[in-house]
NUBA-316364 format. One record per residue (C-alpha): residue number from 1; x, y, z. Coordinates in nm, 2 decimals, always signed. Example, Ala and Ser with C-alpha at 12.3 -4.5 7.8 and 13.67 -1.06 7.14 Angstrom:
% NUBA-316364
num,X,Y,Z
1,+1.23,-0.45,+0.78
2,+1.37,-0.11,+0.71
//
This chain:
% NUBA-316364
num,X,Y,Z
1,+0.00,+0.01,+0.00
2,+0.28,+0.24,+0.09
3,+0.46,+0.16,-0.23
4,+0.14,+0.22,-0.45
5,+0.08,+0.56,-0.26
6,+0.42,+0.68,-0.36
7,+0.38,+0.60,-0.71
8,+0.04,+0.77,-0.72
9,+0.18,+1.08,-0.54
10,+0.48,+1.09,-0.79
11,+0.26,+1.09,-1.09
12,+0.03,+1.37,-0.95
13,+0.36,+1.56,-0.88
14,+0.47,+1.52,-1.24
15,+0.14,+1.64,-1.36
16,+0.14,+1.94,-1.14
17,+0.51,+2.04,-1.27
18,+0.40,+1.99,-1.63
19,+0.07,+2.21,-1.56
20,+0.27,+2.48,-1.39
21,+0.52,+2.52,-1.67
22,+0.26,+2.56,-1.91
23,+0.08,+2.89,-2.02
24,-0.19,+2.81,-1.79
25,-0.09,+2.79,-1.43
26,-0.30,+2.62,-1.17
27,-0.24,+2.70,-0.78
28,-0.28,+2.42,-0.53
29,-0.34,+2.45,-0.17
30,-0.02,+2.50,+0.06
31,-0.08,+2.17,+0.22
32,-0.11,+1.99,-0.10
33,+0.19,+2.14,-0.24
34,+0.40,+2.05,+0.07
35,+0.31,+1.70,+0.02
36,+0.37,+1.69,-0.36
37,+0.69,+1.84,-0.29
38,+0.80,+1.58,-0.04
39,+0.70,+1.29,-0.25
40,+0.88,+1.42,-0.57
41,+1.19,+1.45,-0.37
42,+1.18,+1.07,-0.32
43,+1.40,+0.87,-0.56
44,+1.21,+0.56,-0.66
45,+1.45,+0.29,-0.77
46,+1.33,+0.08,-1.10
47,+1.21,-0.28,-1.07
48,+1.50,-0.52,-1.11
49,+1.55,-0.66,-1.47
50,+1.50,-1.01,-1.33
51,+1.15,-0.93,-1.25
52,+1.09,-0.77,-1.60
53,+1.24,-1.07,-1.81
54,+1.16,-1.35,-1.58
55,+0.95,-1.62,-1.77
56,+0.59,-1.66,-1.62
57,+0.53,-2.00,-1.46
58,+0.37,-2.24,-1.66
59,+0.02,-2.32,-1.54
60,+0.00,-2.65,-1.33
61,-0.19,-2.93,-1.51
62,-0.47,-3.07,-1.32
63,-0.37,-3.43,-1.18
64,-0.65,-3.63,-1.29
65,-0.74,-3.90,-1.54
66,-1.00,-3.86,-1.82
67,-1.33,-4.00,-1.73
68,-1.45,-4.01,-2.08
69,-1.64,-4.33,-2.16
70,-1.59,-4.51,-2.46
71,-1.91,-4.61,-2.67
72,-2.07,-4.92,-2.53
73,-2.41,-5.06,-2.60
74,-2.63,-5.32,-2.43
75,-2.79,-5.49,-2.73
76,-3.15,-5.37,-2.59
77,-3.31,-5.21,-2.91
78,-3.45,-4.87,-2.81
79,-3.63,-4.80,-3.15
80,-3.67,-4.93,-3.51
81,-3.59,-4.66,-3.74
82,-3.63,-4.64,-4.12
83,-3.37,-4.57,-4.36
84,-3.47,-4.27,-4.58
85,-3.15,-4.23,-4.80
86,-2.83,-4.45,-4.87
87,-2.57,-4.37,-5.09
88,-2.28,-4.14,-5.18
89,-2.36,-3.77,-5.11
90,-2.21,-3.45,-5.26
91,-1.88,-3.50,-5.06
92,-1.84,-3.85,-5.21
93,-1.90,-4.00,-4.87
94,-2.13,-4.31,-4.83
95,-2.40,-4.16,-4.59
96,-2.71,-4.34,-4.44
97,-3.01,-4.11,-4.35
98,-3.26,-4.26,-4.10
99,-3.58,-4.16,-3.98
100,-3.61,-4.18,-3.60
101,-3.77,-4.03,-3.29
102,-3.65,-4.15,-2.95
103,-3.28,-4.16,-3.06
104,-3.31,-3.79,-3.13
105,-3.43,-3.70,-2.79
106,-3.08,-3.61,-2.68
107,-2.87,-3.65,-2.99
108,-2.54,-3.45,-3.05
109,-2.32,-3.43,-3.33
110,-2.04,-3.70,-3.30
111,-2.28,-3.93,-3.09
112,-2.22,-4.31,-3.12
113,-2.55,-4.48,-3.24
114,-2.58,-4.84,-3.31
115,-2.75,-4.92,-3.65
116,-2.81,-5.30,-3.67
117,-2.54,-5.36,-3.43
118,-2.29,-5.12,-3.61
119,-2.14,-4.84,-3.41
120,-2.17,-4.54,-3.63
121,-2.11,-4.16,-3.57
122,-2.40,-3.91,-3.62
123,-2.28,-3.64,-3.87
124,-2.61,-3.44,-3.91
125,-2.94,-3.44,-3.75
126,-3.27,-3.27,-3.77
127,-3.51,-3.27,-3.48
128,-3.80,-3.10,-3.69
129,-3.79,-3.35,-3.95
130,-3.70,-3.64,-3.72
131,-3.40,-3.77,-3.92
132,-3.01,-3.81,-3.86
133,-2.73,-3.90,-4.09
134,-2.43,-4.14,-4.02
135,-2.14,-4.21,-4.24
136,-2.01,-4.55,-4.35
137,-1.66,-4.64,-4.44
138,-1.55,-4.89,-4.69
139,-1.45,-5.13,-4.41
140,-1.79,-5.10,-4.24
141,-1.96,-5.18,-4.58
142,-1.73,-5.50,-4.61
143,-1.77,-5.63,-4.27
144,-2.15,-5.56,-4.23
145,-2.48,-5.61,-4.41
146,-2.56,-5.23,-4.41
147,-2.48,-5.20,-4.78
148,-2.77,-5.43,-4.86
149,-3.02,-5.21,-4.71
150,-3.21,-4.96,-4.93
151,-3.47,-4.68,-4.90
152,-3.75,-4.80,-4.67
153,-3.54,-5.07,-4.49
154,-3.60,-5.09,-4.11
155,-3.31,-5.09,-3.88
156,-3.25,-5.15,-3.50
157,-3.13,-4.86,-3.33
158,-2.97,-4.79,-2.97
159,-2.78,-4.51,-2.82
160,-2.46,-4.55,-2.63
161,-2.47,-4.65,-2.28
162,-2.46,-4.34,-2.04
163,-2.32,-4.39,-1.68
164,-2.67,-4.38,-1.54
165,-2.81,-4.66,-1.77
166,-2.91,-5.01,-1.65
167,-2.73,-5.28,-1.80
168,-3.02,-5.49,-1.95
169,-2.85,-5.70,-2.20
170,-2.46,-5.76,-2.23
171,-2.17,-5.57,-2.32
172,-2.20,-5.48,-2.69
173,-1.92,-5.27,-2.85
174,-2.08,-5.21,-3.19
175,-1.80,-5.36,-3.36
176,-1.93,-5.62,-3.61
177,-1.74,-5.94,-3.64
178,-1.90,-6.05,-3.94
179,-2.22,-6.16,-4.10
180,-2.45,-6.48,-4.08
181,-2.71,-6.60,-4.30
182,-3.06,-6.69,-4.19
183,-3.11,-7.05,-4.28
184,-3.42,-7.15,-4.10
185,-3.71,-6.98,-3.93
186,-3.97,-7.19,-3.74
187,-4.25,-7.07,-3.52
188,-4.33,-7.24,-3.19
189,-4.63,-7.11,-3.02
190,-4.59,-6.73,-3.02
191,-4.22,-6.75,-3.02
192,-3.99,-6.80,-3.31
193,-3.66,-7.01,-3.36
194,-3.40,-6.85,-3.59
195,-3.10,-7.06,-3.73
196,-2.82,-6.88,-3.86
197,-2.51,-7.00,-4.06
198,-2.16,-6.85,-4.00
199,-1.81,-6.90,-4.08
200,-1.59,-7.14,-3.87
201,-1.39,-6.84,-3.78
202,-1.69,-6.70,-3.58
203,-1.85,-7.02,-3.48
204,-1.57,-7.09,-3.24
205,-1.66,-6.81,-3.03
206,-2.03,-6.90,-3.00
207,-2.12,-7.13,-2.71
208,-2.45,-7.25,-2.61
209,-2.62,-7.02,-2.33
210,-2.37,-6.75,-2.43
211,-2.43,-6.41,-2.53
212,-2.44,-6.29,-2.90
213,-2.55,-5.96,-3.06
214,-2.76,-6.02,-3.37
215,-2.81,-5.70,-3.56
216,-2.75,-5.53,-3.24
217,-2.98,-5.73,-3.02
218,-2.85,-5.92,-2.72
219,-2.97,-6.27,-2.76
220,-2.87,-6.60,-2.58
221,-2.75,-6.88,-2.80
222,-2.96,-7.20,-2.74
223,-2.78,-7.44,-2.95
224,-2.44,-7.46,-3.18
225,-2.43,-7.71,-3.45
226,-2.07,-7.78,-3.53
227,-2.11,-8.01,-3.82
228,-2.37,-7.75,-4.01
229,-2.15,-7.44,-3.90
230,-2.47,-7.28,-3.74
231,-2.64,-7.16,-3.41
232,-2.98,-7.08,-3.31
233,-3.17,-6.86,-3.07
234,-3.54,-6.81,-2.99
235,-3.73,-6.48,-3.01
236,-4.01,-6.44,-2.76
237,-4.33,-6.25,-2.88
238,-4.24,-5.92,-2.72
239,-3.89,-5.92,-2.88
240,-4.03,-6.01,-3.21
241,-4.23,-5.67,-3.21
242,-3.92,-5.47,-3.10
243,-3.66,-5.57,-3.34
244,-3.60,-5.62,-3.72
245,-3.49,-5.98,-3.73
246,-3.83,-6.15,-3.75
247,-3.88,-5.92,-4.06
248,-3.60,-6.08,-4.26
249,-3.63,-6.37,-4.47
250,-3.43,-6.69,-4.52
251,-3.13,-6.62,-4.71
252,-3.09,-6.26,-4.57
253,-2.78,-6.17,-4.37
254,-2.75,-6.04,-4.01
255,-2.48,-5.87,-3.84
256,-2.29,-6.07,-3.58
257,-2.07,-5.96,-3.29
258,-1.96,-6.23,-3.06
259,-1.88,-6.20,-2.68
260,-1.55,-6.02,-2.64
261,-1.47,-6.23,-2.35
262,-1.40,-6.53,-2.58
263,-1.16,-6.34,-2.78
264,-0.96,-6.21,-2.46
265,-0.94,-6.57,-2.34
266,-0.81,-6.68,-2.67
267,-0.55,-6.41,-2.70
268,-0.43,-6.50,-2.34
269,-0.38,-6.87,-2.41
270,-0.21,-6.80,-2.73
271,+0.03,-6.56,-2.59
272,+0.17,-6.82,-2.34
273,+0.01,-6.64,-2.03
274,-0.12,-6.96,-1.87
275,+0.23,-7.12,-1.91
276,+0.40,-6.85,-1.77
277,+0.18,-6.85,-1.45
278,+0.23,-7.25,-1.43
279,+0.61,-7.19,-1.44
280,+0.59,-6.89,-1.19
//
């Protein structure tokens, strides 16, 4: 406070001197003149050069880890959407435009949406016309059955899991492992048996009573037929009304994502992890 007062007084004194030497003189009260004279006689040393050229301290980075949650789904379909447009847009990007309502309730650009079990990114949306767009890469078109869809096709939709969501199905990443072909549909009462043929590469990860995502729907495998290269599952009446699988005909493809746990186990076994534990 003392230093700031001295600086202020010096400024006033300098101003007073400048005014008094001009053509227009201003007379200050004697008491003020005495104070100004005293402060102007003080010699103020300039700040040290080190304080002028000293580099500012870098701001401390907060010491915490990012809590960003990667995209994850449950396999519980929220809504059946309708493909409005599918093809290359003006930017030469393969785009799918989908009509939906529930998905758009809290949508943002960049959100992840599961479309028939495929994790896709929202690139555009319009809540007035109830539609959103997603881009499809060449790899997505090769790995999934989305390229076989057309205008008017129905698709399963699910938003990414949030921290407050209930885990109703199983962990579904939206990373399609491949496609399967529906080879049989048989009704039993109000339920529906569906048999799907897959490659041996995928069949080794499918086990009876295990989880599997079919077009993004979390389902329980009933039986595995190794000699036929098939597995089957059953859809109850309620599920048939909420997903697109019953609408598909024999011979059509479905997207498949096997349980990630099987792949981790295989990776650990092939890496010699078990042998290293035994030898330790």
